[in-house]
Each structure stands twice: as C-alpha cells, then as structure tokens.
Z-matrix of the N, CA and C atoms (Angstrom, degrees):
N
C 1 1.459
C 2 1.527 1 110.94
N 3 1.331 2 116.65 1 -46.25
C 4 1.472 3 119.55 2 179.11
C 5 1.526 4 111.26 3 -65.76
N 6 1.348 5 116.85 4 -35.59
C 7 1.469 6 121.82 5 177.92
C 8 1.531 7 110.61 6 -64.21
N 9 1.352 8 116.73 7 -43.99
C 10 1.457 9 122.15 8 179.53
C 11 1.529 10 110.60 9 -66.00
N 12 1.343 11 115.72 10 -42.38
C 13 1.477 12 120.71 11 179.22
C 14 1.516 13 112.15 12 -62.89
N 15 1.331 14 116.57 13 -42.75
C 16 1.470 15 119.99 14 -179.49
C 17 1.522 16 111.12 15 -67.78
N 18 1.348 17 118.10 16 -35.64
C 19 1.466 18 120.07 17 179.48
C 20 1.529 19 111.17 18 -69.17
N 21 1.337 20 117.93 19 -35.73
C 22 1.473 21 121.04 20 176.19
C 23 1.523 22 110.06 21 -65.54
N 24 1.349 23 116.43 22 -42.61
C 25 1.468 24 120.83 23 179.14
C 26 1.531 25 110.99 24 -61.97
N 27 1.347 26 116.00 25 -42.63
C 28 1.472 27 120.41 26 178.74
C 29 1.527 28 110.04 27 -63.41
N 30 1.336 29 117.14 28 -43.17
C 31 1.472 30 120.50 29 179.04
C 32 1.521 31 111.66 30 -62.62
N 33 1.334 32 117.25 31 -42.62
C 34 1.472 33 121.20 32 178.99
C 35 1.523 34 110.40 33 -62.71
N 36 1.347 35 116.34 34 -43.40
C 37 1.468 36 120.12 35 178.53
C 38 1.529 37 111.60 36 -63.22
N 39 1.332 38 116.81 37 -42.92
C 40 1.463 39 120.35 38 179.11
C 41 1.534 40 111.40 39 -62.74
N 42 1.335 41 116.50 40 -43.28
C 43 1.470 42 120.23 41 178.64
C 44 1.527 43 110.07 42 -63.80
N 45 1.345 44 116.54 43 -40.91
C 46 1.469 45 120.76 44 178.80
C 47 1.522 46 112.05 45 -62.05
N 48 1.341 47 116.61 46 -45.50
C 49 1.478 48 121.46 47 178.96
C 50 1.526 49 110.10 48 -63.56
N 51 1.326 50 117.39 49 -41.67
C 52 1.464 51 121.96 50 179.03
C 53 1.532 52 110.83 51 -61.52
N 54 1.335 53 116.82 52 -47.19
C 55 1.476 54 120.72 53 179.89
C 56 1.527 55 111.54 54 -63.48
N 57 1.343 56 115.88 55 -41.02
C 58 1.466 57 120.34 56 179.49
C 59 1.533 58 110.49 57 -62.52
N 60 1.337 59 116.63 58 -45.31
C 61 1.471 60 121.15 59 179.42
C 62 1.520 61 111.55 60 -64.39
N 63 1.325 62 117.14 61 -43.05
C 64 1.470 63 121.54 62 178.84
C 65 1.521 64 110.84 63 -61.08
N 66 1.339 65 116.78 64 -44.02
C 67 1.474 66 121.42 65 -179.66
C 68 1.523 67 111.46 66 -60.19
N 69 1.346 68 117.16 67 -45.01
C 70 1.469 69 120.17 68 -177.96
C 71 1.524 70 112.08 69 -69.84
N 72 1.328 71 117.71 70 -37.00
C 73 1.469 72 120.61 71 177.35
C 74 1.532 73 109.77 72 -65.94
N 75 1.325 74 116.49 73 -43.85
C 76 1.473 75 121.45 74 178.99
C 77 1.530 76 111.13 75 -61.83
N 78 1.342 77 115.79 76 -43.74
C 79 1.479 78 120.61 77 179.89
C 80 1.532 79 110.87 78 -62.78
N 81 1.333 80 116.29 79 -41.47
C 82 1.462 81 121.23 80 180.00
C 83 1.523 82 111.04 81 -64.40
N 84 1.335 83 116.87 82 -41.95
C 85 1.469 84 120.63 83 178.95
C 86 1.515 85 111.40 84 -65.91
N 87 1.334 86 116.67 85 -39.15
C 88 1.467 87 120.27 86 179.47
C 89 1.523 88 110.89 87 -64.14
N 90 1.324 89 116.92 88 -39.85
C 91 1.473 90 120.68 89 178.09
C 92 1.517 91 111.09 90 -67.54
N 93 1.341 92 117.01 91 -33.97
C 94 1.467 93 121.06 92 -179.78
C 95 1.518 94 111.55 93 -69.37
N 96 1.328 95 117.20 94 -41.25
C 97 1.459 96 121.05 95 -174.69
C 98 1.524 97 113.61 96 -93.54
N 99 1.334 98 117.66 97 -3.42
C 100 1.456 99 119.68 98 179.25
C 101 1.519 100 109.60 99 -70.56
N 102 1.329 101 119.62 100 125.22
C 103 1.459 102 120.65 101 -178.38
C 104 1.513 103 110.75 102 -68.71
N 105 1.318 104 115.35 103 141.77
C 106 1.457 105 119.06 104 177.00
C 107 1.512 106 109.26 105 -77.13
N 108 1.328 107 114.87 106 146.52
C 109 1.466 108 118.52 107 -178.54
C 110 1.520 109 109.66 108 -81.65
N 111 1.310 110 115.70 109 143.52
C 112 1.455 111 122.07 110 178.68
C 113 1.512 112 108.32 111 -123.82
N 114 1.313 113 114.89 112 162.56
C 115 1.457 114 119.60 113 178.84
C 116 1.520 115 110.14 114 -59.20
N 117 1.329 116 116.67 115 -33.81
C 118 1.457 117 120.19 116 -177.28
C 119 1.531 118 111.90 117 -63.68
N 120 1.359 119 115.92 118 -28.92
C 121 1.451 120 120.03 119 -178.11
C 122 1.522 121 112.20 120 -80.98
N 123 1.321 122 117.61 121 -14.38
C 124 1.458 123 120.40 122 -177.39
C 125 1.526 124 109.39 123 -89.57
N 126 1.321 125 115.22 124 -178.31
C 127 1.465 126 119.31 125 -179.96
C 128 1.522 127 111.36 126 -86.81
N 129 1.314 128 116.92 127 8.91
C 130 1.462 129 122.23 128 -179.74
C 131 1.529 130 109.17 129 -78.14
N 132 1.332 131 116.43 130 129.21
C 133 1.462 132 121.48 131 -177.35
C 134 1.524 133 111.00 132 -90.70
N 135 1.326 134 115.33 133 148.12
C 136 1.456 135 121.25 134 173.63
C 137 1.527 136 107.98 135 -102.32
N 138 1.342 137 115.90 136 125.91
C 139 1.459 138 120.97 137 -178.90
C 140 1.523 139 109.76 138 -114.83
N 141 1.326 140 116.00 139 152.56
C 142 1.460 141 119.98 140 172.10
C 143 1.527 142 108.37 141 -83.85
N 144 1.310 143 115.40 142 159.94
C 145 1.461 144 119.53 143 178.72
C 146 1.526 145 110.40 144 -63.13
N 147 1.323 146 116.08 145 -35.91
C 148 1.468 147 120.97 146 178.90
C 149 1.531 148 110.65 147 -62.01
N 150 1.347 149 116.97 148 -40.99
C 151 1.474 150 120.77 149 177.05
C 152 1.522 151 111.11 150 -55.59
N 153 1.326 152 116.08 151 -43.88
C 154 1.461 153 120.52 152 -175.26
C 155 1.528 154 112.14 153 -77.31
N 156 1.318 155 116.73 154 -29.47
C 157 1.476 156 119.89 155 173.82
C 158 1.527 157 109.33 156 -64.20
N 159 1.322 158 116.47 157 -44.42
C 160 1.475 159 121.17 158 178.70
C 161 1.529 160 110.16 159 -65.30
N 162 1.341 161 117.23 160 -43.58
C 163 1.464 162 121.79 161 -177.33
C 164 1.525 163 112.31 162 -62.09
N 165 1.329 164 116.74 163 -35.22
C 166 1.469 165 120.97 164 -177.98
C 167 1.529 166 113.04 165 -96.62
N 168 1.349 167 116.75 166 3.98
C 169 1.473 168 121.59 167 -174.59
C 170 1.528 169 110.11 168 52.63
N 171 1.330 170 113.05 169 52.21
C 172 1.472 171 123.18 170 179.21
C 173 1.528 172 111.69 171 63.47
N 174 1.334 173 115.95 172 40.47
C 175 1.462 174 123.46 173 174.72
C 176 1.526 175 112.52 174 56.23
N 177 1.327 176 115.00 175 53.01
C 178 1.469 177 117.68 176 -175.24
C 179 1.533 178 114.29 177 -98.96
N 180 1.369 179 118.79 178 -15.54
C 181 1.469 180 119.32 179 -179.41
C 182 1.525 181 110.12 180 -117.34
N 183 1.324 182 114.63 181 104.75
C 184 1.462 183 120.69 182 -176.89
C 185 1.529 184 110.48 183 -86.16
N 186 1.349 185 115.46 184 133.04
C 187 1.465 186 120.71 185 178.01
C 188 1.521 187 112.00 186 -97.97
N 189 1.308 188 116.56 187 -30.82
C 190 1.465 189 120.00 188 -178.68
C 191 1.513 190 111.59 189 178.39
N 192 1.334 191 114.44 190 169.01
C 193 1.467 192 120.82 191 179.30
C 194 1.520 193 109.28 192 -125.94
N 195 1.326 194 115.44 193 142.33
C 196 1.463 195 120.93 194 176.88
C 197 1.512 196 110.68 195 -127.71
N 198 1.331 197 115.62 196 -174.00
C 199 1.465 198 120.53 197 -178.44
C 200 1.520 199 112.03 198 -66.94
N 201 1.350 200 116.98 199 -26.51
C 202 1.463 201 119.53 200 -173.74
C 203 1.519 202 114.22 201 -114.36
N 204 1.320 203 117.58 202 4.35
C 205 1.457 204 117.73 203 178.96
C 206 1.513 205 113.42 204 163.15
N 207 1.319 206 114.63 205 -176.00
C 208 1.466 207 122.92 206 -177.59
C 209 1.521 208 108.98 207 -111.74
N 210 1.331 209 115.93 208 141.54
C 211 1.465 210 121.76 209 179.13
C 212 1.520 211 108.74 210 -104.41
N 213 1.342 212 115.59 211 130.31
C 214 1.459 213 121.87 212 -179.01
C 215 1.528 214 110.28 213 -118.68
N 216 1.318 215 114.90 214 153.74
C 217 1.461 216 120.51 215 175.24
C 218 1.521 217 108.47 216 -85.91
N 219 1.338 218 115.73 217 137.76
C 220 1.451 219 120.01 218 179.37
C 221 1.512 220 111.29 219 -138.76
N 222 1.316 221 115.45 220 161.93
C 223 1.465 222 121.51 221 177.97
C 224 1.523 223 108.42 222 -125.05
N 225 1.341 224 115.40 223 119.70
C 226 1.463 225 121.77 224 179.75
C 227 1.516 226 108.32 225 -141.84
N 228 1.311 227 116.61 226 149.30
C 229 1.466 228 119.62 227 178.13
C 230 1.521 229 109.15 228 -89.60
N 231 1.365 230 115.73 229 87.02
C 232 1.463 231 122.21 230 179.20
C 233 1.521 232 107.69 231 -126.64
N 234 1.307 233 117.02 232 114.86
C 235 1.461 234 120.49 233 177.46
C 236 1.517 235 112.37 234 62.49
N 237 1.338 236 115.32 235 -142.07
C 238 1.464 237 120.62 236 -176.20
C 239 1.513 238 112.86 237 -83.39
N 240 1.338 239 117.42 238 -17.47
C 241 1.466 240 120.53 239 -178.03
C 242 1.515 241 110.68 240 -112.11
N 243 1.320 242 114.99 241 148.06
C 244 1.462 243 119.82 242 -179.35
C 245 1.521 244 112.83 243 -105.19
N 246 1.329 245 117.23 244 -27.82
C 247 1.466 246 120.78 245 -175.47
C 248 1.525 247 109.42 246 -87.16
N 249 1.328 248 116.22 247 133.75
C 250 1.465 249 121.87 248 179.59
C 251 1.526 250 109.34 249 -133.06
N 252 1.320 251 115.45 250 164.43
C 253 1.465 252 122.37 251 173.62
C 254 1.521 253 107.36 252 -112.30
N 255 1.316 254 116.54 253 124.13
C 256 1.466 255 121.40 254 -175.30
C 257 1.524 256 109.24 255 -114.38
N 258 1.319 257 114.71 256 117.66
C 259 1.464 258 120.52 257 -178.54
C 260 1.520 259 109.39 258 -97.46
N 261 1.317 260 115.29 259 119.46
C 262 1.461 261 121.90 260 179.88
C 263 1.525 262 107.93 261 -96.56
N 264 1.323 263 116.39 262 109.84
C 265 1.465 264 120.75 263 -177.01
C 266 1.523 265 109.97 264 -79.96
N 267 1.315 266 115.83 265 135.41
C 268 1.466 267 119.05 266 -178.17
C 269 1.520 268 112.99 267 -117.35
N 270 1.338 269 117.44 268 1.89
C 271 1.466 270 119.54 269 179.81
C 272 1.516 271 112.06 270 -121.95
N 273 1.307 272 117.52 271 30.34
C 274 1.472 273 121.02 272 178.00
C 275 1.519 274 107.74 273 -110.51
N 276 1.317 275 116.37 274 114.29
C 277 1.463 276 120.42 275 -179.66
C 278 1.528 277 109.95 276 -78.94
N 279 1.325 278 114.87 277 163.27
C 280 1.471 279 119.87 278 179.36
C 281 1.531 280 110.56 279 -63.33
N 282 1.349 281 116.27 280 -31.77
C 283 1.459 282 120.33 281 -179.54
C 284 1.532 283 111.50 282 -69.39
N 285 1.339 284 117.00 283 -20.86
C 286 1.469 285 120.29 284 -177.57
C 287 1.524 286 112.53 285 -89.79
N 288 1.335 287 118.06 286 18.68
C 289 1.467 288 122.17 287 -177.03
C 290 1.528 289 111.60 288 -59.41
N 291 1.330 290 117.27 289 -41.44
C 292 1.465 291 121.07 290 -179.14
C 293 1.527 292 110.14 291 -63.87
N 294 1.338 293 116.93 292 -44.21
C 295 1.465 294 121.05 293 178.79
C 296 1.520 295 110.95 294 -63.21
N 297 1.324 296 116.48 295 -39.92
C 298 1.465 297 121.08 296 179.44
C 299 1.525 298 110.28 297 -61.13
N 300 1.331 299 117.31 298 -47.43
C 301 1.449 300 120.94 299 -178.46
C 302 1.530 301 111.81 300 -67.48
N 303 1.322 302 117.03 301 -33.96
C 304 1.464 303 120.51 302 176.12
C 305 1.520 304 110.40 303 -64.05
N 306 1.338 305 116.59 304 -44.56
C 307 1.463 306 120.46 305 179.40
C 308 1.527 307 111.39 306 -65.62
N 309 1.323 308 117.13 307 -40.22
C 310 1.471 309 120.37 308 177.40
C 311 1.523 310 109.72 309 -61.09
N 312 1.325 311 115.85 310 -42.47
C 313 1.463 312 120.57 311 -179.77
C 314 1.528 313 111.16 312 -61.34
N 315 1.321 314 116.89 313 -45.54
C 316 1.470 315 121.34 314 -179.31
C 317 1.524 316 110.89 315 -66.25
N 318 1.336 317 116.86 316 -47.18
C 319 1.467 318 120.74 317 -177.19
C 320 1.527 319 110.88 318 -65.67
N 321 1.324 320 117.65 319 -36.33
C 322 1.472 321 120.32 320 -178.01
C 323 1.523 322 112.24 321 -66.98
N 324 1.327 323 117.54 322 -17.90
C 325 1.460 324 120.85 323 179.91
C 326 1.530 325 113.11 324 -92.33
N 327 1.324 326 117.68 325 0.12
C 328 1.466 327 120.26 326 177.72
C 329 1.521 328 108.87 327 -87.99
N 330 1.321 329 116.27 328 130.86
C 331 1.459 330 121.44 329 179.62
C 332 1.525 331 108.89 330 -138.35
N 333 1.313 332 116.63 331 108.99
C 334 1.466 333 121.17 332 178.33
C 335 1.516 334 108.14 333 -155.20
N 336 1.323 335 116.58 334 146.26
C 337 1.464 336 120.24 335 -176.62
C 338 1.518 337 112.74 336 -68.16
N 339 1.334 338 118.69 337 -14.35
C 340 1.463 339 121.08 338 178.96
C 341 1.521 340 113.11 339 -106.92
N 342 1.336 341 116.49 340 20.62
C 343 1.465 342 121.61 341 174.28
C 344 1.519 343 108.81 342 -122.96
N 345 1.329 344 116.53 343 144.75
C 346 1.464 345 120.82 344 173.51
C 347 1.525 346 107.21 345 -73.94
N 348 1.325 347 116.27 346 128.95
C 349 1.468 348 121.29 347 -174.63
C 350 1.522 349 111.45 348 -84.38
N 351 1.332 350 115.03 349 134.33
C 352 1.464 351 121.47 350 174.18
C 353 1.521 352 108.11 351 -83.42
N 354 1.331 353 115.91 352 121.76
C 355 1.466 354 121.29 353 -178.52
C 356 1.518 355 111.36 354 -91.59
N 357 1.328 356 116.47 355 -39.66
C 358 1.457 357 119.36 356 -176.80
C 359 1.517 358 112.30 357 -166.85
N 360 1.311 359 115.22 358 -173.52
C 361 1.464 360 121.67 359 -176.64
C 362 1.524 361 109.79 360 -153.68
N 363 1.320 362 114.51 361 165.47
C 364 1.459 363 121.34 362 172.23
C 365 1.522 364 107.26 363 -132.15
N 366 1.319 365 115.95 364 127.00
C 367 1.459 366 121.73 365 179.41
C 368 1.522 367 107.23 366 -134.52
N 369 1.324 368 114.55 367 75.57
C 370 1.462 369 120.55 368 -171.71
C 371 1.526 370 110.02 369 -129.60
N 372 1.327 371 115.80 370 113.79
C 373 1.464 372 119.32 371 -179.03
C 374 1.519 373 110.35 372 58.91
N 375 1.336 374 117.38 373 -128.52
C 376 1.474 375 119.70 374 179.53
C 377 1.534 376 112.96 375 -83.73
N 378 1.313 377 117.22 376 -1.75
C 379 1.467 378 121.13 377 -173.27
C 380 1.528 379 111.77 378 -91.47
N 381 1.345 380 115.51 379 125.27
C 382 1.460 381 122.92 380 175.28
C 383 1.530 382 107.60 381 -127.01
N 384 1.331 383 116.42 382 113.35
C 385 1.457 384 121.18 383 -178.45
C 386 1.529 385 109.94 384 -133.86
N 387 1.322 386 115.42 385 149.91
C 388 1.457 387 122.11 386 176.90
C 389 1.525 388 108.72 387 -121.72
N 390 1.329 389 116.54 388 135.76
C 391 1.469 390 121.67 389 -178.81
C 392 1.532 391 108.23 390 -110.64
N 393 1.338 392 115.22 391 118.00
C 394 1.464 393 121.47 392 -178.62
C 395 1.522 394 110.47 393 -114.25
N 396 1.336 395 115.52 394 161.92
C 397 1.463 396 119.07 395 171.93
C 398 1.530 397 107.95 396 -67.64
N 399 1.311 398 115.29 397 147.79
C 400 1.461 399 121.90 398 -175.88
C 401 1.524 400 110.27 399 -85.92
N 402 1.340 401 116.42 400 133.50
C 403 1.464 402 121.93 401 178.34
C 404 1.528 403 108.66 402 -105.33
N 405 1.333 404 115.58 403 110.65
C 406 1.463 405 121.64 404 -169.62
C 407 1.523 406 114.42 405 -67.31
N 408 1.338 407 118.56 406 -26.07
C 409 1.463 408 119.99 407 -176.23
C 410 1.528 409 113.72 408 -98.52
N 411 1.302 410 116.90 409 16.14
C 412 1.462 411 121.27 410 172.04
C 413 1.516 412 114.48 411 68.27
N 414 1.319 413 114.93 412 -152.50
C 415 1.466 414 121.00 413 -175.68
C 416 1.520 415 111.31 414 -90.40
N 417 1.317 416 114.62 415 159.21
C 418 1.464 417 120.77 416 174.74
C 419 1.522 418 110.26 417 -63.22
N 420 1.322 419 116.94 418 -33.48
C 421 1.469 420 121.08 419 179.68
C 422 1.529 421 110.64 420 -59.52
N 423 1.337 422 116.62 421 -46.72
C 424 1.468 423 119.35 422 -179.09
C 425 1.519 424 111.31 423 -69.43
N 426 1.343 425 117.64 424 -28.66
C 427 1.466 426 121.38 425 178.99
C 428 1.529 427 110.96 426 -73.62
N 429 1.324 428 117.06 427 -44.19
C 430 1.471 429 120.88 428 -178.29
C 431 1.524 430 111.72 429 -70.98
N 432 1.321 431 116.45 430 -42.92
C 433 1.466 432 120.28 431 -174.01
C 434 1.528 433 112.90 432 -97.53
N 435 1.328 434 116.55 433 11.19
C 436 1.460 435 120.49 434 178.75
C 437 1.517 436 112.27 435 -82.28
N 438 1.328 437 115.43 436 -172.59
C 439 1.470 438 120.76 437 -177.86
C 440 1.525 439 111.85 438 -69.83
N 441 1.348 440 116.82 439 -40.41
C 442 1.462 441 120.49 440 -179.70
C 443 1.524 442 109.40 441 -90.63
N 444 1.322 443 116.43 442 110.80
C 445 1.460 444 120.46 443 -178.94
C 446 1.531 445 110.40 444 -76.02
N 447 1.347 446 117.71 445 132.87
C 448 1.471 447 120.03 446 178.71
C 449 1.529 448 111.13 447 -68.21
N 450 1.323 449 115.75 448 150.01
C 451 1.466 450 120.74 449 177.95
C 452 1.527 451 108.85 450 -74.62
N 453 1.348 452 115.45 451 166.81
C 454 1.464 453 119.20 452 178.29
C 455 1.520 454 110.63 453 -65.65
N 456 1.311 455 117.20 454 -32.38
C 457 1.459 456 121.21 455 177.27
C 458 1.530 457 110.26 456 -63.47
N 459 1.338 458 116.92 457 -43.60
C 460 1.464 459 120.92 458 177.74
C 461 1.527 460 110.89 459 -64.66
N 462 1.337 461 115.61 460 -42.27
C 463 1.473 462 119.68 461 179.71
C 464 1.526 463 111.33 462 -61.13
N 465 1.337 464 115.94 463 -43.60
C 466 1.467 465 120.64 464 179.98
C 467 1.525 466 110.61 465 -64.16
N 468 1.335 467 116.09 466 -44.23
C 469 1.457 468 120.80 467 179.38
C 470 1.522 469 111.40 468 -61.38
N 471 1.325 470 116.95 469 -42.31
C 472 1.472 471 121.56 470 179.45
C 473 1.528 472 110.34 471 -65.42
N 474 1.343 473 117.17 472 -44.03
C 475 1.469 474 121.12 473 179.57
C 476 1.532 475 110.84 474 -61.27
N 477 1.327 476 116.66 475 -41.93
C 478 1.466 477 120.16 476 178.89
C 479 1.538 478 111.07 477 -66.08
N 480 1.330 479 116.06 478 -38.67
C 481 1.466 480 119.94 479 177.48
C 482 1.522 481 112.10 480 -62.43
N 483 1.332 482 115.89 481 -42.86
C 484 1.467 483 120.46 482 178.20
C 485 1.533 484 110.03 483 -62.65
N 486 1.337 485 116.13 484 -43.54
C 487 1.468 486 120.51 485 -179.84
C 488 1.534 487 110.85 486 -62.13
N 489 1.342 488 116.47 487 -41.68
C 490 1.470 489 119.61 488 179.27
C 491 1.529 490 111.14 489 -64.60
N 492 1.333 491 115.67 490 -42.53
C 493 1.462 492 119.95 491 178.80
C 494 1.521 493 112.23 492 -62.16
N 495 1.340 494 116.72 493 -42.55
C 496 1.465 495 120.76 494 178.93
C 497 1.524 496 111.57 495 -67.19
N 498 1.332 497 116.30 496 -40.24
C 499 1.466 498 119.69 497 178.39
C 500 1.533 499 110.12 498 -60.82
N 501 1.333 500 116.26 499 -39.91
C 502 1.466 501 120.08 500 178.28
C 503 1.529 502 110.70 501 -64.15
N 504 1.338 503 116.54 502 -48.52
C 505 1.463 504 120.37 503 -178.51
C 506 1.520 505 111.98 504 -61.56
N 507 1.333 506 115.72 505 -44.33
C 508 1.464 507 120.40 506 -172.43
C 509 1.524 508 113.37 507 -80.80
N 510 1.341 509 117.93 508 -28.25
C 511 1.458 510 118.59 509 -170.79
C 512 1.528 511 115.53 510 -129.97
N 513 1.331 512 118.53 511 -26.34
C 514 1.459 513 119.22 512 -167.41
C 515 1.531 514 115.36 513 -106.10
N 516 1.331 515 118.89 514 -28.61
C 517 1.468 516 118.34 515 -177.59
C 518 1.529 517 110.18 516 -76.25
N 519 1.327 518 116.74 517 160.31
C 520 1.466 519 121.75 518 -172.52
C 521 1.527 520 112.70 519 -59.84
N 522 1.320 521 117.23 520 -39.80
C 523 1.466 522 121.75 521 174.15
C 524 1.523 523 107.85 522 -113.03
N 525 1.322 524 117.00 523 111.50
C 526 1.467 525 119.84 524 -176.63
C 527 1.523 526 110.48 525 -61.86
N 528 1.324 527 115.57 526 133.61
C 529 1.462 528 122.10 527 179.62
C 530 1.520 529 107.58 528 -121.37
N 531 1.320 530 116.88 529 122.37
C 532 1.463 531 120.79 530 178.71
C 533 1.522 532 108.05 531 -96.42
N 534 1.329 533 116.08 532 118.45
C 535 1.464 534 121.08 533 -179.85
C 536 1.526 535 107.91 534 -86.52
N 537 1.318 536 115.51 535 114.56
C 538 1.471 537 120.35 536 -175.32
C 539 1.527 538 112.99 537 -100.70
N 540 1.321 539 117.62 538 11.66
C 541 1.465 540 118.79 539 -175.34
C 542 1.531 541 111.51 540 -144.02
N 543 1.338 542 116.51 541 51.64
C 544 1.466 543 120.10 542 178.04
C 545 1.523 544 108.78 543 -76.87
N 546 1.314 545 115.47 544 119.84
C 547 1.469 546 122.39 545 177.01
C 548 1.523 547 107.26 546 -157.08
N 549 1.336 548 118.50 547 162.48
C 550 1.475 549 120.61 548 -176.71
C 551 1.526 550 114.11 549 -56.07
N 552 1.338 551 117.89 550 -28.72
C 553 1.464 552 120.85 551 179.85
C 554 1.538 553 111.98 552 -71.17
N 555 1.343 554 117.34 553 -21.45
C 556 1.463 555 121.17 554 -179.67
C 557 1.525 556 113.50 555 -100.49
N 558 1.331 557 116.20 556 6.87
C 559 1.464 558 121.27 557 173.53
C 560 1.523 559 106.70 558 -108.46
N 561 1.326 560 116.66 559 120.27
C 562 1.467 561 120.91 560 179.74
C 563 1.521 562 109.53 561 -106.50
N 564 1.325 563 115.75 562 159.87
C 565 1.461 564 121.56 563 -178.14
C 566 1.523 565 109.35 564 -121.23
N 567 1.337 566 116.60 565 131.33
C 568 1.462 567 120.29 566 -179.97
C 569 1.526 568 111.29 567 -84.61
N 570 1.313 569 117.15 568 -166.76
C 571 1.471 570 121.72 569 -176.83
C 572 1.523 571 112.86 570 -57.25
N 573 1.348 572 116.90 571 -29.97
C 574 1.463 573 121.81 572 -176.17
C 575 1.528 574 112.46 573 -105.47
N 576 1.320 575 116.92 574 17.62
C 577 1.468 576 123.84 575 -178.67
C 578 1.529 577 112.36 576 60.91
N 579 1.333 578 116.38 577 31.80
C 580 1.457 579 121.24 578 172.93
C 581 1.528 580 107.55 579 -82.87
N 582 1.335 581 117.42 580 131.22
C 583 1.462 582 121.61 581 -177.91
C 584 1.520 583 110.75 582 -70.21
N 585 1.339 584 115.77 583 133.65
C 586 1.467 585 121.68 584 178.96
C 587 1.532 586 107.53 585 -131.66
N 588 1.318 587 116.61 586 120.55
C 589 1.466 588 121.69 587 -178.64
C 590 1.513 589 109.87 588 -78.24
N 591 1.337 590 115.79 589 136.43
C 592 1.474 591 121.31 590 177.44
C 593 1.515 592 109.60 591 -125.77
N 594 1.330 593 116.76 592 177.45
C 595 1.469 594 123.94 593 176.77
C 596 1.525 595 112.77 594 57.35
N 597 1.332 596 117.82 595 42.18
C 598 1.467 597 119.03 596 175.84
C 599 1.526 598 109.56 597 -106.29
C-alpha cells in the first residue's frame, strides 16, 4: 500500500513539473513571436505638415500655450467631428525622432472617456505635431476662474472624472503613464463639461 501510494505521488509530481515546464516554455515562445505594435497599426493617423498648415490656416488661431509648444485650432474632415486641436511641439530635436514615435505609439493606445484622445501626428523633417480632439469648453482653469462659477455638483463630477482618468493612466492602461503635471490648465472640458486629462 505504501509502495503504491508513493508511486502515485511521484507520478503526480512528475506530471505537475512537466505541465509547469511546458507552460513556461509556451509563454516564452508566445512573447518572442508576438509582433510589436506600431503607430501604423493603431487608429492614429499620420498627417503631412502641409495638411496641418491648411487645417489651421497657417496656424492663425491659437488655443493655448504649454511648456512644449503652442496649440492651434484646426478644421479637418476626420470621423464625425471636423474641429481639432493641433499642438506644434517646439522642443523636440531631430535626434529625438525615435522617442517621439514611441510616445505617439503609447499615447495612441490609451482609450478612456476622461482622457483627451490623440487623433494623429506629423513627423516630417523638423516638424513634430500632435492632433487631438477639440474640447469645446476649454480648460478647467477658465471654467473655475471665469465669470460663471461652477456648481458643487459640477465640481464633484469634474473631480471624479479627473480621478478616473488618473487611475486609468497609472494603473489600468497597458503601458502605465505617470502624469507629472496635473493642473487646471491641463484638464479640458468637453461639450458636456466632462473632465478630460491632456498633456500626459
């Protein structure tokens, strides 16, 4: 009886070790042969610099300024909306092209109702531009410090939206993104005053 029991235990252990080894080898092979994602595979569009010059009427309507560039209003026929926000980056060197494309790839894969969506980009010669969906109600800063004070219900809703967006960026998206510059100027409001985080 003890001999039979020990042989069953040995067989179970051997089968367990075999299954464990097979699983890890299979997982390693799958990771090796899995194709890496590229910007071209995402829904992010590539635009020429000429396209964006035409869309912004030669960058004549400024929406705002940030640490890395100026945001302009543009009109393009993309999807259901025509108005876009085009950020012209002024601190991206030609040598940083690989880093720029990596960041575009990561940002284009983020999808959340409390984040501003990246629609496309331009990476042509010295020109680095990002095309975002347009937020009709501007920044949280202009909403809070404007003439019409938001209600407590609106404030609570906006705060919860920001928290959800940050939780997604920090913990839920495939590549964690830490937003190091949360401020009212980087929170935009859509048509329904839903908070949308930008500049991440």
